[in-house]
TIKOL-149651 format. One record per residue (C-alpha): x, y, z. Coordinates in nm, 4 decimals. Each point is the difference from the previous one (the first is absolute). Layout:
BEGIN
<rec px="X" py="Y" pz="Z"/>
...
REM end
This chain:
BEGIN
<rec px="-10.2112" py="1.4618" pz="-9.5221"/>
<rec px="0.3101" py="0.0907" pz="0.2058"/>
<rec px="-0.0338" py="0.3681" pz="-0.0980"/>
<rec px="-0.3585" py="-0.0001" pz="0.1270"/>
<rec px="0.1147" py="-0.1526" pz="0.3287"/>
<rec px="0.2886" py="0.2448" pz="0.0410"/>
<rec px="-0.2368" py="0.2904" pz="-0.0579"/>
<rec px="-0.1909" py="-0.1129" pz="0.3090"/>
<rec px="0.2754" py="-0.1439" pz="0.2235"/>
<rec px="0.3772" py="0.0550" pz="-0.0105"/>
<rec px="0.1073" py="-0.3458" pz="0.1227"/>
<rec px="-0.0306" py="-0.2448" pz="-0.2890"/>
<rec px="0.1277" py="-0.3004" pz="0.2006"/>
<rec px="-0.2657" py="0.0593" pz="0.2659"/>
<rec px="-0.2670" py="0.0305" pz="-0.2698"/>
<rec px="0.1027" py="-0.3305" pz="-0.1595"/>
<rec px="-0.0025" py="-0.1675" pz="0.3419"/>
<rec px="-0.3489" py="0.1407" pz="0.0601"/>
<rec px="-0.1408" py="-0.1314" pz="-0.3289"/>
<rec px="0.1438" py="-0.3449" pz="0.0772"/>
<rec px="-0.1250" py="0.0055" pz="0.3634"/>
<rec px="-0.3214" py="0.2004" pz="-0.0031"/>
<rec px="-0.1469" py="-0.1839" pz="0.3036"/>
<rec px="0.3088" py="0.0882" pz="0.2096"/>
<rec px="-0.0317" py="0.3719" pz="-0.0762"/>
<rec px="-0.3788" py="-0.0044" pz="0.0403"/>
<rec px="0.0386" py="-0.1529" pz="0.3463"/>
<rec px="0.2455" py="0.2773" pz="0.0950"/>
<rec px="-0.2444" py="0.2689" pz="-0.1156"/>
<rec px="-0.2951" py="-0.1471" pz="0.1914"/>
<rec px="0.2129" py="-0.0604" pz="0.3109"/>
<rec px="0.1138" py="0.3630" pz="0.0115"/>
<rec px="-0.3301" py="0.1688" pz="-0.0740"/>
<rec px="-0.2370" py="-0.1983" pz="0.2216"/>
<rec px="0.0014" py="0.2011" pz="0.3223"/>
<rec px="-0.2911" py="0.1205" pz="0.2169"/>
<rec px="0.1695" py="0.3204" pz="0.1144"/>
<rec px="0.1660" py="-0.0475" pz="0.3404"/>
<rec px="-0.2526" py="-0.2574" pz="0.1201"/>
<rec px="0.1956" py="-0.3095" pz="-0.1021"/>
<rec px="0.3525" py="0.1335" pz="-0.0333"/>
<rec px="0.1688" py="-0.2942" pz="0.1735"/>
<rec px="-0.1705" py="-0.2552" pz="-0.2274"/>
<rec px="0.0810" py="0.2159" pz="-0.3030"/>
<rec px="0.3709" py="0.0194" pz="0.0840"/>
<rec px="0.0015" py="-0.3743" pz="0.0720"/>
<rec px="-0.1450" py="-0.0718" pz="-0.3468"/>
<rec px="0.2737" py="0.2091" pz="-0.1606"/>
<rec px="0.2702" py="-0.1742" pz="0.2037"/>
<rec px="-0.1424" py="-0.3411" pz="-0.0990"/>
<rec px="0.0224" py="0.1019" pz="-0.3668"/>
<rec px="0.3637" py="0.1160" pz="0.0380"/>
<rec px="0.0904" py="-0.3259" pz="0.1750"/>
<rec px="-0.1919" py="-0.2169" pz="-0.2446"/>
<rec px="0.1799" py="0.1401" pz="-0.3060"/>
<rec px="0.3269" py="0.0965" pz="0.1757"/>
<rec px="0.0009" py="0.3615" pz="-0.1224"/>
<rec px="0.0662" py="0.3393" pz="0.1624"/>
<rec px="-0.2658" py="0.2554" pz="0.0836"/>
<rec px="0.1292" py="0.2342" pz="-0.2746"/>
<rec px="-0.0322" py="-0.2790" pz="-0.2576"/>
<rec px="-0.3509" py="-0.0690" pz="0.1300"/>
<rec px="-0.0971" py="0.3642" pz="-0.0649"/>
<rec px="0.1438" py="-0.0260" pz="-0.3511"/>
<rec px="-0.2262" py="-0.3022" pz="-0.0616"/>
<rec px="-0.2991" py="0.2027" pz="0.1210"/>
<rec px="0.0781" py="0.2939" pz="-0.2307"/>
<rec px="0.0793" py="-0.2249" pz="-0.2975"/>
<rec px="-0.3279" py="-0.1900" pz="0.0263"/>
<rec px="-0.1989" py="0.3231" pz="0.0228"/>
<rec px="0.1723" py="0.1538" pz="-0.3027"/>
<rec px="0.0122" py="-0.3040" pz="-0.2301"/>
<rec px="-0.3204" py="-0.1876" pz="0.0830"/>
<rec px="-0.2342" py="0.2684" pz="0.1375"/>
<rec px="0.1249" py="0.2829" pz="-0.2231"/>
<rec px="0.0420" py="0.2378" pz="0.2950"/>
<rec px="0.2232" py="0.3023" pz="-0.0518"/>
<rec px="0.3387" py="-0.0314" pz="0.1778"/>
<rec px="-0.0470" py="0.3255" pz="0.1969"/>
<rec px="-0.3464" py="-0.1044" pz="0.1164"/>
<rec px="0.1201" py="-0.3382" pz="0.1265"/>
<rec px="0.2941" py="0.1644" pz="0.1816"/>
<rec px="-0.2411" py="0.2364" pz="0.1780"/>
<rec px="-0.2277" py="-0.2912" pz="0.0964"/>
<rec px="0.2955" py="-0.1917" pz="0.1434"/>
<rec px="0.1037" py="0.3053" pz="0.2050"/>
<rec px="-0.3593" py="0.0422" pz="0.1285"/>
<rec px="-0.0141" py="-0.3588" pz="0.1305"/>
<rec px="0.3561" py="0.0120" pz="0.1346"/>
<rec px="-0.0820" py="0.3070" pz="0.2111"/>
<rec px="-0.2625" py="-0.2010" pz="0.1922"/>
<rec px="0.2539" py="-0.2508" pz="0.1334"/>
<rec px="0.2703" py="0.2628" pz="0.0615"/>
<rec px="-0.2253" py="0.2056" pz="0.2283"/>
<rec px="-0.0981" py="-0.3124" pz="0.1912"/>
<rec px="0.3643" py="-0.1084" pz="0.0399"/>
<rec px="0.0976" py="0.3442" pz="0.1261"/>
<rec px="-0.2724" py="-0.0126" pz="0.2673"/>
<rec px="0.1171" py="-0.3470" pz="0.1126"/>
<rec px="0.3641" py="0.1127" pz="0.0179"/>
<rec px="-0.0908" py="0.3082" pz="0.2059"/>
<rec px="-0.2040" py="-0.2143" pz="0.2405"/>
<rec px="0.2917" py="-0.2455" pz="0.0357"/>
<rec px="0.2441" py="0.2869" pz="0.0623"/>
<rec px="-0.2269" py="0.1309" pz="0.2787"/>
<rec px="0.0133" py="-0.3417" pz="0.1715"/>
<rec px="0.3796" py="-0.0209" pz="-0.0405"/>
<rec px="0.0302" py="0.3474" pz="0.1568"/>
<rec px="-0.2122" py="-0.1117" pz="0.2966"/>
<rec px="0.2267" py="-0.3051" pz="0.0432"/>
<rec px="0.3048" py="0.2249" pz="0.0096"/>
<rec px="-0.1516" py="0.2053" pz="0.2841"/>
<rec px="-0.1387" py="-0.2903" pz="0.2077"/>
<rec px="0.1198" py="-0.2297" pz="0.2806"/>
<rec px="0.0633" py="-0.3751" pz="-0.0418"/>
<rec px="-0.3484" py="-0.1244" pz="0.0930"/>
<rec px="-0.1673" py="0.2609" pz="-0.2209"/>
<rec px="0.2347" py="-0.0857" pz="-0.2875"/>
<rec px="-0.0959" py="-0.3676" pz="0.0257"/>
<rec px="-0.3683" py="0.0882" pz="-0.0186"/>
<rec px="0.0520" py="0.2300" pz="-0.3005"/>
<rec px="0.2145" py="-0.2550" pz="-0.1820"/>
<rec px="-0.2429" py="-0.2854" pz="0.0635"/>
<rec px="-0.3236" py="0.1920" pz="-0.0675"/>
<rec px="0.1269" py="0.1516" pz="-0.3267"/>
<rec px="0.2007" py="-0.2997" pz="-0.1229"/>
<rec px="0.3230" py="0.2030" pz="-0.0185"/>
<rec px="0.3166" py="-0.1736" pz="-0.1118"/>
<rec px="0.3385" py="0.1193" pz="-0.1282"/>
<rec px="-0.0935" py="-0.0262" pz="-0.3688"/>
<rec px="-0.2572" py="0.2779" pz="0.0495"/>
<rec px="0.2567" py="0.2291" pz="0.1643"/>
<rec px="0.2449" py="-0.0721" pz="-0.2852"/>
<rec px="-0.2729" py="0.0890" pz="-0.2505"/>
<rec px="-0.0725" py="0.3412" pz="0.1583"/>
<rec px="0.3734" py="0.0731" pz="0.0299"/>
<rec px="0.0475" py="-0.0666" pz="-0.3727"/>
<rec px="-0.2984" py="0.2289" pz="-0.0681"/>
<rec px="0.1805" py="0.2801" pz="0.1876"/>
<rec px="-0.2338" py="0.0292" pz="0.2971"/>
<rec px="0.2854" py="0.0306" pz="0.2538"/>
<rec px="0.3800" py="0.0307" pz="0.0244"/>
<rec px="0.2607" py="-0.2639" pz="0.0906"/>
<rec px="0.0155" py="0.0912" pz="0.3710"/>
<rec px="-0.3759" py="-0.0366" pz="0.0419"/>
<rec px="0.0096" py="-0.3245" pz="-0.2040"/>
<rec px="0.2715" py="-0.1551" pz="0.2201"/>
<rec px="-0.1762" py="0.1008" pz="0.3218"/>
<rec px="-0.3482" py="-0.1271" pz="-0.0917"/>
<rec px="0.1392" py="-0.3177" pz="-0.1612"/>
<rec px="0.1769" py="-0.0861" pz="0.3252"/>
<rec px="-0.3168" py="0.0588" pz="0.2046"/>
<rec px="-0.2183" py="-0.2085" pz="-0.2312"/>
<rec px="0.2588" py="-0.2825" pz="-0.0201"/>
<rec px="0.0101" py="-0.0295" pz="0.3790"/>
<rec px="-0.3796" py="0.0090" pz="0.0219"/>
<rec px="-0.0261" py="-0.2783" pz="-0.2585"/>
<rec px="0.2493" py="-0.2123" pz="0.1962"/>
<rec px="-0.2091" py="0.0389" pz="0.3144"/>
<rec px="-0.3215" py="-0.0788" pz="-0.1885"/>
<rec px="0.1602" py="-0.3053" pz="-0.1588"/>
<rec px="0.0479" py="-0.1498" pz="0.3451"/>
<rec px="-0.3762" py="0.0347" pz="0.0538"/>
<rec px="-0.0725" py="-0.1860" pz="-0.3261"/>
<rec px="-0.1017" py="0.3249" pz="-0.1699"/>
<rec px="0.2097" py="-0.0222" pz="-0.3147"/>
<rec px="-0.0695" py="0.3010" pz="-0.2186"/>
<rec px="0.1785" py="-0.0369" pz="-0.3336"/>
<rec px="-0.1275" py="-0.2971" pz="-0.1988"/>
<rec px="0.3561" py="-0.1341" pz="-0.0422"/>
<rec px="0.0524" py="-0.0249" pz="0.3789"/>
<rec px="-0.3544" py="-0.1215" pz="0.0623"/>
<rec px="0.0116" py="-0.2784" pz="-0.2611"/>
<rec px="0.3586" py="-0.0964" pz="0.0795"/>
<rec px="-0.0956" py="-0.0667" pz="0.3621"/>
<rec px="-0.3307" py="-0.1588" pz="-0.0947"/>
<rec px="0.1804" py="-0.2340" pz="-0.2420"/>
<rec px="0.2044" py="-0.1525" pz="0.2843"/>
<rec px="-0.2605" py="0.0130" pz="0.2786"/>
<rec px="-0.2227" py="-0.2991" pz="0.0815"/>
<rec px="-0.1432" py="0.0938" pz="0.3389"/>
<rec px="-0.3740" py="0.0636" pz="-0.0506"/>
<rec px="-0.0291" py="0.2692" pz="0.2676"/>
<rec px="0.2971" py="0.1968" pz="-0.1325"/>
<rec px="-0.1302" py="-0.0321" pz="-0.3574"/>
<rec px="-0.3371" py="0.1343" pz="0.1105"/>
<rec px="0.1657" py="0.2976" pz="0.1719"/>
<rec px="0.2013" py="0.0752" pz="-0.3133"/>
<rec px="-0.2988" py="-0.0205" pz="-0.2340"/>
<rec px="-0.2224" py="0.1961" pz="0.2390"/>
<rec px="0.2482" py="0.2867" pz="0.0379"/>
<rec px="0.0855" py="0.0577" pz="-0.3658"/>
<rec px="-0.1647" py="0.1544" pz="-0.3012"/>
<rec px="0.0360" py="-0.2729" pz="-0.2594"/>
<rec px="-0.0773" py="-0.0288" pz="-0.3718"/>
<rec px="0.0153" py="-0.3275" pz="-0.1935"/>
<rec px="0.2335" py="0.1385" pz="-0.2687"/>
<rec px="0.2659" py="0.0604" pz="0.2703"/>
<rec px="0.0788" py="-0.3744" pz="0.0024"/>
<rec px="0.0962" py="-0.0116" pz="-0.3659"/>
<rec px="0.1949" py="0.3276" pz="0.0293"/>
<rec px="0.1851" py="-0.1359" pz="0.3038"/>
<rec px="0.0984" py="-0.3240" pz="-0.1768"/>
<rec px="0.1057" py="0.1716" pz="-0.3242"/>
<rec px="0.2073" py="0.2580" pz="0.1927"/>
<rec px="0.1460" py="-0.2022" pz="0.2881"/>
<rec px="-0.0211" py="-0.3674" pz="-0.1052"/>
<rec px="0.0898" py="0.0359" pz="-0.3655"/>
<rec px="0.2715" py="-0.2673" pz="0.0288"/>
<rec px="-0.2644" py="-0.2715" pz="0.0414"/>
<rec px="-0.1177" py="-0.2213" pz="-0.2844"/>
<rec px="-0.3453" py="0.0678" pz="-0.1445"/>
<rec px="-0.1472" py="-0.3044" pz="0.1710"/>
<rec px="0.1496" py="0.1050" pz="0.3351"/>
<rec px="-0.1401" py="0.3512" pz="-0.0445"/>
<rec px="-0.3479" py="-0.1410" pz="-0.0557"/>
<rec px="0.0276" py="-0.2221" pz="0.3064"/>
<rec px="0.1193" py="0.2928" pz="0.2136"/>
<rec px="-0.2822" py="0.2230" pz="-0.1252"/>
<rec px="-0.2582" py="-0.2690" pz="0.0819"/>
<rec px="0.1557" py="-0.0588" pz="0.3427"/>
<rec px="-0.0035" py="0.3699" pz="0.0953"/>
<rec px="-0.3537" py="0.0552" pz="-0.1276"/>
<rec px="-0.1244" py="-0.3079" pz="0.1879"/>
<rec px="0.1548" py="0.1263" pz="0.3246"/>
<rec px="-0.1689" py="0.3365" pz="-0.0455"/>
<rec px="-0.3393" py="-0.1498" pz="-0.0942"/>
<rec px="0.0050" py="-0.2481" pz="0.2889"/>
<rec px="0.1038" py="0.2738" pz="0.2446"/>
<rec px="-0.2867" py="0.2218" pz="-0.1181"/>
<rec px="-0.2453" py="-0.2879" pz="0.0495"/>
<rec px="0.1221" py="-0.0627" pz="0.3555"/>
<rec px="-0.0121" py="0.3727" pz="0.0804"/>
<rec px="-0.3601" py="0.0171" pz="-0.1239"/>
<rec px="-0.1018" py="-0.3145" pz="0.1896"/>
<rec px="0.1440" py="0.1365" pz="0.3256"/>
<rec px="-0.1631" py="0.3363" pz="-0.0589"/>
<rec px="-0.3387" py="-0.1605" pz="-0.0730"/>
<rec px="0.0310" py="-0.2286" pz="0.3051"/>
<rec px="0.0854" py="0.2938" pz="0.2243"/>
<rec px="-0.2893" py="0.2044" pz="-0.1366"/>
<rec px="-0.2433" py="-0.2906" pz="0.0476"/>
<rec px="0.1072" py="-0.0410" pz="0.3632"/>
<rec px="-0.0486" py="0.3724" pz="0.0573"/>
<rec px="-0.3463" py="-0.0142" pz="-0.1566"/>
<rec px="-0.0966" py="-0.3053" pz="0.2044"/>
<rec px="0.0949" py="0.1880" pz="0.3158"/>
<rec px="-0.2181" py="0.2912" pz="-0.1079"/>
<rec px="-0.2915" py="-0.2263" pz="-0.0921"/>
<rec px="-0.0005" py="-0.1568" pz="0.3466"/>
<rec px="-0.0730" py="0.3462" pz="0.1441"/>
<rec px="-0.3208" py="0.0236" pz="-0.2083"/>
<rec px="-0.2941" py="-0.2311" pz="0.0685"/>
<rec px="-0.1484" py="-0.0617" pz="-0.3466"/>
<rec px="-0.2781" py="-0.2113" pz="0.1489"/>
<rec px="-0.1538" py="0.3313" pz="0.1139"/>
<rec px="-0.0773" py="0.0653" pz="-0.3671"/>
<rec px="-0.2746" py="-0.2653" pz="0.0221"/>
<rec px="-0.1810" py="0.1916" pz="0.2752"/>
<rec px="-0.3429" py="0.1345" pz="-0.1079"/>
<rec px="0.1034" py="0.3514" pz="0.1031"/>
<rec px="0.2653" py="0.0057" pz="-0.2744"/>
<rec px="-0.1810" py="0.0964" pz="-0.3200"/>
<rec px="0.2956" py="0.0690" pz="-0.2282"/>
<rec px="0.3758" py="-0.0094" pz="-0.0423"/>
<rec px="0.0060" py="0.3712" pz="0.0911"/>
<rec px="-0.1667" py="-0.0796" pz="0.3352"/>
<rec px="0.2573" py="-0.2691" pz="0.0766"/>
<rec px="0.2978" py="0.2194" pz="-0.1023"/>
<rec px="-0.1283" py="0.2866" pz="0.2135"/>
<rec px="-0.0467" py="-0.2315" pz="0.2997"/>
<rec px="0.3486" py="-0.1515" pz="-0.0354"/>
<rec px="0.1625" py="0.3296" pz="-0.0989"/>
<rec px="0.1585" py="-0.1398" pz="-0.3178"/>
<rec px="-0.0049" py="0.1105" pz="-0.3645"/>
<rec px="-0.1751" py="-0.1916" pz="-0.2777"/>
<rec px="0.3367" py="-0.0902" pz="-0.1516"/>
<rec px="0.0956" py="-0.1587" pz="0.3341"/>
<rec px="-0.3357" py="-0.1791" pz="0.0144"/>
<rec px="0.0498" py="-0.1666" pz="-0.3390"/>
<rec px="0.3642" py="-0.0782" pz="0.0756"/>
<rec px="-0.0913" py="-0.1614" pz="0.3324"/>
<rec px="-0.2951" py="-0.1822" pz="-0.1545"/>
<rec px="0.2381" py="-0.1773" pz="-0.2407"/>
<rec px="0.1991" py="-0.1219" pz="0.3003"/>
<rec px="-0.3214" py="-0.1152" pz="0.1718"/>
<rec px="-0.0711" py="-0.1983" pz="-0.3162"/>
<rec px="0.3198" py="-0.2001" pz="0.0663"/>
<rec px="-0.0380" py="-0.0227" pz="0.3779"/>
<rec px="-0.3754" py="-0.0601" pz="0.0359"/>
<rec px="-0.1718" py="-0.0740" pz="-0.3295"/>
<rec px="-0.3436" py="-0.0612" pz="0.1569"/>
<rec px="0.0022" py="0.3471" pz="0.1616"/>
<rec px="0.1143" py="0.1504" pz="-0.3314"/>
<rec px="-0.2927" py="-0.1651" pz="-0.1874"/>
<rec px="-0.2499" py="0.1162" pz="0.2631"/>
<rec px="0.1256" py="0.3595" pz="-0.0293"/>
<rec px="-0.0159" py="-0.0144" pz="-0.3786"/>
<rec px="-0.3545" py="-0.1404" pz="0.0076"/>
<rec px="-0.1159" py="0.2792" pz="0.2315"/>
<rec px="0.1614" py="0.2578" pz="-0.2293"/>
<rec px="-0.1943" py="-0.1391" pz="-0.2948"/>
<rec px="-0.3305" py="0.0131" pz="0.1909"/>
<rec px="0.0565" py="0.3524" pz="0.1313"/>
<rec px="0.1041" py="0.1418" pz="-0.3353"/>
<rec px="-0.3070" py="0.2056" pz="-0.0963"/>
<rec px="0.0672" py="0.2271" pz="-0.2939"/>
<rec px="-0.2019" py="0.2445" pz="-0.2117"/>
<rec px="-0.0101" py="-0.0355" pz="-0.3805"/>
<rec px="0.2661" py="0.2698" pz="-0.0311"/>
<rec px="0.2265" py="-0.1863" pz="0.2425"/>
<rec px="-0.0506" py="-0.3222" pz="-0.1960"/>
<rec px="0.1037" py="0.1766" pz="-0.3186"/>
<rec px="0.3044" py="0.1463" pz="0.1765"/>
<rec px="0.1107" py="-0.3404" pz="0.1277"/>
<rec px="-0.0653" py="-0.1657" pz="-0.3380"/>
<rec px="0.2103" py="0.2651" pz="-0.1718"/>
<rec px="0.2840" py="-0.0468" pz="0.2475"/>
<rec px="-0.0129" py="-0.3799" pz="-0.0487"/>
<rec px="0.0144" py="0.0497" pz="-0.3779"/>
<rec px="0.3031" py="0.2305" pz="0.0240"/>
<rec px="0.1699" py="-0.2336" pz="0.2506"/>
<rec px="-0.0364" py="-0.2935" pz="-0.2413"/>
<rec px="0.1472" py="0.2125" pz="-0.2791"/>
<rec px="0.2981" py="0.0856" pz="0.2214"/>
<rec px="0.0650" py="-0.3692" pz="0.0648"/>
<rec px="-0.0870" py="-0.1460" pz="-0.3417"/>
<rec px="0.0554" py="0.2896" pz="-0.2428"/>
<rec px="-0.2429" py="0.2012" pz="-0.2119"/>
<rec px="-0.0890" py="0.0118" pz="-0.3708"/>
<rec px="0.1646" py="0.2260" pz="-0.2555"/>
<rec px="-0.1824" py="0.1462" pz="-0.3032"/>
<rec px="0.0647" py="-0.3196" pz="-0.1953"/>
<rec px="-0.1522" py="-0.2222" pz="0.2665"/>
<rec px="0.3373" py="-0.1302" pz="0.1205"/>
<rec px="0.0872" py="-0.0202" pz="0.3702"/>
<rec px="0.2660" py="0.2414" pz="0.1238"/>
<rec px="0.1338" py="0.0994" pz="0.3442"/>
<rec px="-0.2176" py="0.2358" pz="0.2037"/>
<rec px="0.1838" py="0.3316" pz="0.0479"/>
<rec px="-0.0175" py="0.2889" pz="0.2460"/>
<rec px="-0.1726" py="0.2127" pz="-0.2651"/>
<rec px="-0.2749" py="-0.2636" pz="-0.0300"/>
<rec px="-0.0591" py="0.0224" pz="0.3740"/>
<rec px="-0.0480" py="0.3765" pz="0.0060"/>
<rec px="-0.2215" py="-0.0100" pz="-0.3083"/>
<rec px="-0.2382" py="-0.2308" pz="0.1854"/>
<rec px="0.0402" py="0.0786" pz="0.3715"/>
<rec px="0.0783" py="0.2928" pz="0.2264"/>
<rec px="0.0444" py="-0.2045" pz="0.3194"/>
<rec px="0.3160" py="-0.0195" pz="0.2085"/>
<rec px="0.1667" py="-0.3437" pz="0.0349"/>
<rec px="-0.1239" py="-0.0609" pz="0.3566"/>
<rec px="-0.3631" py="0.0853" pz="-0.0802"/>
<rec px="0.0107" py="-0.2017" pz="-0.3242"/>
<rec px="0.1316" py="-0.3139" pz="0.1732"/>
<rec px="-0.2438" py="0.0491" pz="0.2876"/>
<rec px="-0.3000" py="0.0097" pz="-0.2389"/>
<rec px="0.1323" py="-0.3013" pz="-0.1932"/>
<rec px="0.0359" py="-0.2037" pz="0.3185"/>
<rec px="-0.3631" py="0.0720" pz="0.0878"/>
<rec px="-0.1168" py="-0.1628" pz="-0.3242"/>
<rec px="-0.1217" py="-0.3572" pz="-0.0108"/>
<rec px="0.2580" py="-0.0667" pz="-0.2744"/>
<rec px="0.2924" py="0.1009" pz="0.2211"/>
<rec px="0.3050" py="-0.2167" pz="-0.0699"/>
<rec px="0.3359" py="0.0203" pz="0.1800"/>
<rec px="0.1955" py="-0.0589" pz="-0.3234"/>
<rec px="-0.1671" py="0.3070" pz="-0.1478"/>
<rec px="0.0715" py="0.1988" pz="0.3183"/>
<rec px="0.3693" py="-0.0913" pz="-0.0335"/>
<rec px="-0.0092" py="0.1144" pz="-0.3646"/>
<rec px="-0.1619" py="0.3290" pz="0.1080"/>
<rec px="0.2655" py="0.0613" pz="0.2655"/>
<rec px="0.2762" py="-0.0722" pz="-0.2531"/>
<rec px="-0.1631" py="0.2346" pz="-0.2535"/>
<rec px="-0.0243" py="0.2885" pz="0.2483"/>
<rec px="0.3500" py="-0.0662" pz="0.1387"/>
<rec px="0.1568" py="-0.0034" pz="-0.3476"/>
<rec px="-0.1647" py="0.3207" pz="-0.1216"/>
<rec px="0.0584" py="0.3639" pz="0.0873"/>
<rec px="-0.3553" py="0.0323" pz="0.1285"/>
<rec px="0.0262" py="0.3195" pz="0.2009"/>
<rec px="0.1198" py="0.3355" pz="-0.1325"/>
<rec px="0.3417" py="0.1083" pz="0.1251"/>
<rec px="0.2840" py="0.2214" pz="-0.1151"/>
<rec px="0.1875" py="-0.3115" pz="-0.1156"/>
<rec px="-0.2603" py="-0.1347" pz="-0.2394"/>
<rec px="-0.2013" py="0.3049" pz="-0.1111"/>
<rec px="0.0583" py="0.1057" pz="-0.3604"/>
<rec px="0.1596" py="0.3420" pz="-0.0435"/>
<rec px="-0.2370" py="0.1226" pz="-0.2711"/>
<rec px="0.2046" py="0.3054" pz="-0.1038"/>
<rec px="0.3171" py="-0.2076" pz="-0.0308"/>
<rec px="-0.1820" py="-0.2711" pz="-0.1945"/>
<rec px="-0.1558" py="0.2467" pz="-0.2468"/>
<rec px="0.3323" py="0.1726" pz="-0.0680"/>
<rec px="0.2179" py="-0.3113" pz="-0.0309"/>
<rec px="0.0577" py="-0.2731" pz="-0.2563"/>
<rec px="-0.1880" py="-0.3296" pz="0.0355"/>
<rec px="0.0658" py="-0.2812" pz="-0.2457"/>
<rec px="-0.1971" py="-0.3252" pz="0.0091"/>
<rec px="-0.0308" py="-0.3091" pz="-0.2154"/>
<rec px="-0.3308" py="0.0105" pz="-0.1884"/>
<rec px="-0.0721" py="-0.3063" pz="-0.2143"/>
<rec px="0.3685" py="-0.0912" pz="0.0128"/>
<rec px="0.1388" py="0.3401" pz="-0.1040"/>
<rec px="0.1374" py="0.2855" pz="0.2149"/>
<rec px="-0.2437" py="0.2888" pz="0.0141"/>
<rec px="0.0560" py="0.3467" pz="0.1470"/>
<rec px="-0.3131" py="0.0982" pz="0.1920"/>
<rec px="-0.1262" py="0.3513" pz="-0.0760"/>
<rec px="-0.0873" py="0.2593" pz="0.2631"/>
<rec px="-0.3611" py="-0.0025" pz="-0.1236"/>
<rec px="-0.0277" py="-0.3782" pz="0.0515"/>
<rec px="0.1387" py="0.0313" pz="0.3525"/>
<rec px="-0.2502" py="0.2769" pz="0.0780"/>
<rec px="-0.2879" py="-0.2157" pz="-0.1316"/>
<rec px="0.0932" py="-0.2836" pz="0.2370"/>
<rec px="0.0554" py="0.2299" pz="0.2997"/>
<rec px="-0.3349" py="0.1742" pz="-0.0585"/>
<rec px="-0.1741" py="-0.3384" pz="-0.0317"/>
<rec px="0.1408" py="-0.1134" pz="0.3350"/>
<rec px="-0.1110" py="0.3274" pz="0.1594"/>
<rec px="-0.3528" py="-0.0396" pz="-0.1399"/>
<rec px="-0.0177" py="-0.3534" pz="0.1401"/>
<rec px="0.1285" py="0.1298" pz="0.3378"/>
<rec px="0.2907" py="-0.2452" pz="-0.0152"/>
<rec px="0.3278" py="0.0736" pz="0.1863"/>
<rec px="0.2627" py="0.1069" pz="-0.2528"/>
<rec px="0.2950" py="-0.2003" pz="0.1247"/>
<rec px="0.2805" py="-0.1269" pz="-0.2205"/>
<rec px="-0.1189" py="-0.3606" pz="-0.0321"/>
<rec px="-0.3636" py="0.0860" pz="-0.0795"/>
<rec px="0.1045" py="0.2693" pz="-0.2478"/>
<rec px="0.2313" py="-0.2388" pz="-0.1855"/>
<rec px="-0.2714" py="-0.2660" pz="-0.0208"/>
<rec px="-0.2527" py="0.2553" pz="-0.1290"/>
<rec px="0.2482" py="0.1479" pz="-0.2490"/>
<rec px="0.0831" py="-0.3397" pz="-0.1507"/>
<rec px="-0.3699" py="-0.0866" pz="-0.0349"/>
<rec px="-0.0715" py="0.3395" pz="-0.1537"/>
<rec px="0.2735" py="-0.0465" pz="-0.2608"/>
<rec px="-0.1348" py="-0.3481" pz="-0.0792"/>
<rec px="-0.3529" py="0.1408" pz="-0.0287"/>
<rec px="-0.1406" py="-0.2130" pz="0.2847"/>
<rec px="-0.0275" py="0.2406" pz="0.2940"/>
<rec px="-0.3703" py="0.0854" pz="-0.0336"/>
<rec px="-0.1120" py="-0.3368" pz="-0.1423"/>
<rec px="0.1530" py="-0.2104" pz="0.2802"/>
<rec px="-0.1478" py="0.2310" pz="0.2624"/>
<rec px="-0.3509" py="-0.0453" pz="-0.1471"/>
<rec px="0.0429" py="-0.3758" pz="-0.0492"/>
<rec px="0.1300" py="-0.0785" pz="0.3477"/>
<rec px="-0.2586" py="0.2250" pz="0.1676"/>
<rec px="-0.3137" py="-0.1004" pz="-0.1900"/>
<rec px="0.0805" py="-0.3009" pz="-0.2169"/>
<rec px="0.0258" py="-0.2782" pz="0.2577"/>
<rec px="-0.2728" py="-0.2573" pz="0.0190"/>
REM end
């Protein structure tokens, strides 16, 4: 048995460990090889880091686990698995190089700027000394440049600290830990980019002398301060916005809508020189301020809404899609799943504003659904732009590895072309999110079936 193992892998101890801990090595393999090109690089690197932390191993050991699992359990040739590892590694290296170059450009601008400009650059780009140290260690500049820019950034951070704009999470959380004034806490939270995992990192790095129970209490205390500050910030923002809207509403006499000369919403908007989005926004405020006027306007809208059969079908279709967005749609097995951007473009070609406008005209219009629609459009890359469009040539020539039925699968160029051609035929924008959704459905064999079902199969 040992001879057979040594013929395939030269580290017998690692092989024995693998046979005794197959799940551990399998997890390493799946963690490394599940990457959607450059689309989700940050999440991919985070998953790897979580694995290293979870099992307290180095990155080199992690790669050995990946190779060992492939050789022993998947019977993959050692040269092949090495080449696959290099192919995936190149994706993250190119991305890291681009980020480092962009950071160096900002640091160079800081070095050539005046105090006020430096503050703006430091604050807007979340620059702190750790980032300068990192570039220096990478060889981006010499010691003289390092000393000069470090001094400039340090002074800028000191000035920003006095304005409650703490930049490094250690300074931010250290001050937040001791502060109890609500207004100052709000300023601190408002002026900082913050991630929840910073709290645990801060405590483990800077409060490691505390007992476990004290650490938990401190973590809860800091998180509560942040959460409560965010709530107060939102409440003040909402209150301010409502006051602004009320002031605007008072400049528009909505009772004019009830005049016989006004035949439609378009007539009223043209008379008042406002957009339809403003009309609906103001109407919601009227609902709170003068409910009887709101009901009268709504009743007139219902009476004046004369539509052809085609218009009825259009509205009914929009209502159907809107309900799917809020409540989910059916998969090929009849189970409810989340409605995705791909589903939208398979069924509708309308822009967000037009879609919501048509939905609001329907007799089934519901504000909860409207909120769900706004969230859906806000959370999706709806319009084509250089940031979210798929680079087809890059995609076809690069390595894409996805989990299919629980196993990593390298997508072929032909499969990618099939999906891209399908999206073109359907006249669907080929952006990164839509492409990924279509690719995953194609590999699971559900792309065409779910399109047919959700377009024609609803009762």
